[in-house]
C-alpha positions as CSV (number, residue, x, y, z in Angstrom):
1,X,33.9,150.1,-34.3
2,X,32.1,150.7,-37.5
3,X,29.4,152.7,-38.7
4,X,26.9,149.7,-38.3
5,X,28.0,149.3,-34.7
6,X,27.6,153.0,-34.0
7,X,23.9,153.1,-35.4
8,X,23.2,149.8,-33.4
9,X,24.4,151.5,-30.3
10,X,22.4,154.5,-30.8
11,X,19.1,152.4,-31.5
12,X,19.7,150.3,-28.2
13,X,20.2,153.5,-26.3
14,X,16.9,155.0,-27.4
15,X,15.2,151.6,-27.1
16,X,16.4,151.3,-23.6
17,X,15.2,154.9,-22.8
18,X,11.8,154.0,-24.0
19,X,11.4,150.7,-22.3
20,X,11.6,152.4,-18.8
21,X,8.6,153.5,-17.1
22,X,6.7,156.5,-18.0
23,X,8.2,159.7,-16.7
24,X,9.6,163.1,-17.8
25,X,12.6,161.4,-19.6
26,X,10.4,158.9,-21.6
27,X,8.1,161.4,-22.7
28,X,11.1,163.7,-23.9
29,X,12.6,161.0,-26.1
30,X,9.4,159.1,-27.0
31,X,8.9,160.2,-30.5
32,X,10.8,159.9,-33.6
33,X,10.7,163.8,-34.1
34,X,12.1,164.1,-30.5
35,X,15.2,161.9,-31.3
36,X,15.8,163.8,-34.5
37,X,15.4,167.3,-32.6
38,X,18.2,166.0,-30.0
39,X,20.7,164.9,-32.9
40,X,20.0,168.3,-34.7
41,X,20.6,170.1,-31.0
42,X,23.8,168.1,-30.5
43,X,24.9,169.1,-34.2
44,X,24.3,172.7,-33.8
45,X,26.0,172.7,-30.1
46,X,29.2,171.8,-32.1
47,X,28.8,173.5,-35.2
48,X,27.8,177.0,-33.9
49,X,30.9,177.9,-31.7
50,X,33.0,176.5,-34.6
51,X,31.6,178.9,-37.1
52,X,31.9,181.8,-34.6
53,X,35.7,180.9,-34.0
54,X,36.3,180.6,-37.8
55,X,34.4,184.1,-38.5
56,X,36.3,185.6,-35.9
57,X,39.7,184.5,-37.6
58,X,38.5,185.4,-41.1
59,X,37.3,188.8,-39.6
60,X,40.6,189.5,-37.7
61,X,42.4,188.4,-41.1
62,X,44.5,185.1,-40.9
63,X,48.2,185.7,-41.0
64,X,49.9,184.6,-44.2
65,X,53.1,182.7,-44.0
66,X,55.9,184.9,-45.0
67,X,58.3,183.2,-47.5
68,X,61.6,182.1,-46.0
69,X,64.5,184.1,-46.7
70,X,67.2,182.5,-48.6
71,X,70.2,181.6,-46.5
72,X,73.6,183.1,-48.1
73,X,76.9,182.1,-46.5
74,X,79.6,184.5,-46.4
75,X,83.3,184.2,-45.3
76,X,83.5,184.8,-41.5
77,X,84.9,188.2,-40.7
78,X,87.4,186.7,-38.0
79,X,90.5,185.5,-39.5
80,X,91.7,181.9,-38.9
81,X,94.6,182.4,-36.5
82,X,92.2,184.4,-34.0
83,X,89.9,181.3,-33.9
84,X,92.4,178.5,-33.5
85,X,95.0,178.1,-30.9
86,X,98.6,178.4,-32.4
87,X,100.9,175.5,-32.7
88,X,103.2,174.9,-29.7
89,X,106.7,176.1,-30.0
90,X,109.2,172.9,-30.5
91,X,111.1,172.5,-27.3
92,X,113.3,169.9,-28.8
93,X,115.9,170.7,-31.7
94,X,114.9,169.1,-34.9
95,X,116.4,166.0,-36.0
96,X,119.4,166.4,-38.1
97,X,120.4,163.5,-40.0
98,X,124.2,163.1,-40.1
99,X,124.1,160.6,-42.8
100,X,121.9,159.7,-45.6
101,X,118.8,157.2,-45.1
102,X,119.4,153.7,-46.4
103,X,116.7,152.4,-48.9
104,X,117.9,148.8,-48.0
105,X,119.4,147.2,-45.2
106,X,121.4,144.1,-44.9
107,X,121.6,141.7,-42.1
108,X,125.1,143.1,-40.8
109,X,123.9,146.6,-40.9
110,X,120.9,145.9,-38.8
111,X,122.9,143.6,-36.4
112,X,123.7,146.5,-34.2
113,X,120.3,147.5,-33.5
114,X,118.7,144.1,-33.1
115,X,118.4,142.0,-30.0
116,X,117.1,138.6,-30.3
117,X,114.1,138.6,-27.8
118,X,114.5,134.8,-27.2
119,X,118.2,135.4,-26.0
120,X,117.2,137.0,-22.7
121,X,114.8,136.2,-19.9
122,X,111.8,138.0,-18.8
123,X,113.5,139.9,-16.1
124,X,115.7,141.3,-18.6
125,X,112.9,142.8,-20.5
126,X,111.2,144.0,-17.3
127,X,114.5,145.9,-16.3
128,X,114.8,147.3,-19.8
129,X,111.4,148.7,-19.8
130,X,111.5,150.1,-16.3
131,X,114.9,152.0,-17.3
132,X,113.1,153.4,-20.3
133,X,110.1,154.5,-18.3
134,X,112.2,156.1,-15.7
135,X,114.4,157.8,-18.3
136,X,111.2,159.4,-19.8
137,X,109.6,160.4,-16.7
138,X,112.8,161.6,-15.0
139,X,112.8,165.3,-16.5
140,X,109.0,165.5,-15.5
141,X,108.1,167.2,-11.8
């Protein structure tokens, strides 16, 4: 809605009022001066309370914003071991290597650890997995 539409709406409103039969309302808004007085009254009805509020704020003093304090980071006064849970103790003995680790493996070296998966059926592997799980969970209550 532009300014021209607003002006047209105001003109239409006052024209409708002036087209009505004679009465108190028509006499009030009949003249051009009455229309100007109505606009001035509406403007003052808005401007006066606004001026009073602003004057009161200025008289009491508008609080100024205080500058923000600089944030400085300092080391925590609490030691790190007091904040964090200590590592759990090892329940198992550490692995002790009885021989040196190999850097390269031959087929003959790996043969004792290798099981061909195609050599056995699915039932064999199910049995192996079941035994491993039982062995793992046996010490737990």
